[in-house]
C-alpha positions in Angstrom: -22.8 11.2 9.2 -21.0 8.0 8.7 -18.1 8.9 11.6 -20.7 10.0 13.6 -22.4 6.8 13.8 -19.0 4.8 14.1 -18.0 7.3 17.1 -20.9 6.5 19.0 -21.1 2.6 18.6 -19.0 -0.4 19.5 -18.6 1.0 23.2 -19.3 -1.4 26.2 -22.2 -2.9 26.4 -22.0 -3.0 30.3 -19.8 0.1 30.9 -19.7 -0.6 34.7 -19.2 -4.4 34.7 -17.1 -4.7 31.3 -14.4 -1.8 32.1 -13.8 -4.1 35.6 -12.9 -7.3 33.7 -10.6 -5.4 31.3 -9.1 -3.7 34.5 -8.7 -7.2 36.5 -7.7 -8.6 33.4 -4.7 -6.1 33.5 -4.1 -6.0 36.9 -3.8 -9.9 36.7 -1.4 -9.5 33.5 0.8 -6.7 35.3 1.2 -9.0 38.2 2.2 -12.1 36.8 4.0 -10.9 33.4 4.1 -13.0 30.6 1.0 -14.4 31.6 -1.9 -14.4 28.9 -5.0 -12.9 30.1 -8.0 -14.3 27.9 -10.5 -11.2 27.0 -13.5 -11.7 25.3 -14.6 -9.0 22.7 -16.1 -6.3 24.5 -15.7 -3.4 22.1 -15.7 -2.3 18.3 -13.7 0.1 17.4 -12.9 1.6 14.1 -10.2 -0.1 12.4 -7.2 -0.8 12.7 -7.7 -0.2 16.3 -8.0 -3.8 17.4 -10.8 -4.8 20.2 -8.7 -5.4 22.4 -6.6 -2.4 22.7 -10.5 -0.5 22.1 -11.3 -2.2 25.5 -8.0 -1.3 26.9 -8.6 2.5 26.0 -12.3 2.4 27.4 -11.0 0.8 30.8 -7.8 2.6 31.5 -9.0 6.4 29.6 -10.4 9.3 30.7 -10.4 12.9 30.1 -7.6 13.4 32.4 -5.3 11.1 30.2 -3.8 12.5 27.0 -3.5 9.5 24.5 -0.8 9.6 21.6 -2.0 7.2 18.4 0.8 6.1 16.1 0.8 7.1 12.6 -1.8 4.5 11.4 -4.3 4.6 14.4 -3.8 8.8 13.8 -4.7 8.8 10.1 -8.2 7.5 11.2 -10.8 10.4 12.2 -13.0 7.5 13.0 -10.5 6.1 15.6 -10.0 9.8 17.3 -13.6 10.2 17.2 -14.6 7.2 18.7 -11.8 7.3 21.6 -13.0 11.4 22.4 -16.6 10.2 22.5 -16.1 6.9 24.9 -13.7 7.7 27.0 -13.2 11.6 26.9 -9.2 11.5 26.5 -7.4 14.3 24.9 -4.9 13.5 22.0 -1.6 14.2 23.4 0.5 17.2 21.7 3.7 14.6 21.4 4.2 10.6 22.7 6.2 12.4 26.1 2.6 14.2 26.9 0.6 11.0 26.6 -0.5 8.9 29.2 -1.2 5.9 27.3 0.1 5.2 23.8 -1.7 3.2 21.1 0.8 1.1 18.6 -1.1 -0.4 15.7 2.2 -1.5 14.1 4.9 -1.5 16.6 7.9 -2.9 13.9 7.7 1.0 13.0 7.6 2.3 16.7 9.1 5.0 17.5 12.6 4.4 20.5 10.9 3.6 23.9 12.9 6.9 25.3 10.7 9.1 23.3 7.6 8.3 25.7 7.2 10.2 28.8 9.9 8.2 31.5 7.9 9.7 34.5 9.9 11.3 37.3 12.0 9.9 40.2 9.0 11.3 42.7 6.2 10.7 40.2 7.3 7.4 37.7 3.8 6.9 37.6 3.5 9.4 35.1 5.3 7.7 32.4 3.6 6.4 29.7 1.8 2.6 29.1 2.3 1.5 26.0 -0.4 -0.7 24.1 1.0 -2.4 21.2 -1.2 -4.5 19.2 0.3 -7.8 17.9 -1.2 -10.4 15.6 -0.4 -13.2 18.7 2.1 -13.9 21.7 4.0 -17.1 20.0 4.9 -16.5 16.5 7.5 -13.6 16.8 11.2 -14.1 18.2 11.0 -15.5 21.7 11.6 -13.8 24.9 12.7 -15.1 27.9 11.1 -13.0 30.9 12.4 -12.9 34.6 11.6 -10.8 37.4 9.0 -9.4 39.9 6.1 -12.0 39.5 7.6 -14.5 37.6 8.4 -17.8 39.4 11.7 -18.6 37.7 11.1 -17.2 34.3 8.7 -17.2 31.4 8.6 -17.3 27.5 6.7 -15.3 25.3 7.0 -15.0 21.7 5.2 -11.4 20.5 4.5 -10.8 16.5 5.8 -7.7 15.3 7.7 -6.4 18.0 9.9 -3.2 17.7 13.6 -3.4 16.4 16.2 -3.4 19.0 13.2 -4.2 21.3 15.5 -6.2 24.1 18.0 -3.4 23.8 15.8 -0.4 24.0 14.1 -2.9 27.3 17.7 -2.9 29.0 17.7 0.6 29.1 14.3 0.8 30.2 14.8 -1.4 32.9 18.0 1.0 33.9 15.8 4.1 34.1 13.7 2.4 36.7 11.7 3.4 38.9 11.2 5.6 36.1 10.4 3.8 32.6 7.7 2.7 30.1 5.2 -0.3 31.4 3.5 -2.4 28.0 0.4 -4.2 27.3 0.3 -6.3 24.3 -3.1 -6.8 22.8 -3.9 -9.5 20.8 -7.5 -11.1 19.0 -7.7 -13.3 22.5 -6.1 -11.6 24.9 -3.5 -9.3 26.3 -0.6 -9.7 28.1 1.7 -7.2 30.2 5.9 -6.2 30.5 6.0 -3.8 33.4 9.2 -2.2 33.7 10.5 -4.1 36.2 10.3 -7.5 34.0 13.9 -8.3 32.9 13.6 -9.4 29.1 16.6 -11.5 27.2 16.5 -13.3 23.9 16.5 -16.7 23.8 19.8 -18.5 22.7 19.4 -20.6 20.0 
């Protein structure tokens, strides 16, 4: 019974208003890559799915958007039931089938190119990756350039995947195909759309 209660509780208190607030934060963050959009705690999903990642799932996912959960999230039956109950989204069989992928441990994440890259005709069919990171300040600093960034922006997300910058360069080269990333922290979110160029900061 405990899983049943966990599945039902913790959703948006005001589904329409809360979903709009999260969606607006994501759109603003996509339009201004590297900017941090604050987000109050609107959802309380079962751990280890974070409140911010849970709110993103509730705002973006529905029965037409298959989800992929990384091993840390997939191991929790409560998370699968919670997402199923609140979004109706099915779980994808493989990362390449997923519209959205939720990653609790980005440092152990599989390579970006294992997710759907979209097609030349339908680049929007690629996977959007939601990475749970502790913060956006304690990791290796990343220099961002590209559309929506006046000159450059800097962000330093913690626990990022190994060889992330090299993987991201390949992601840029697939344009208009490629994945987009939403970084979810306890305070809010930041986005790395596929058009953003990322370099490591030279020491």
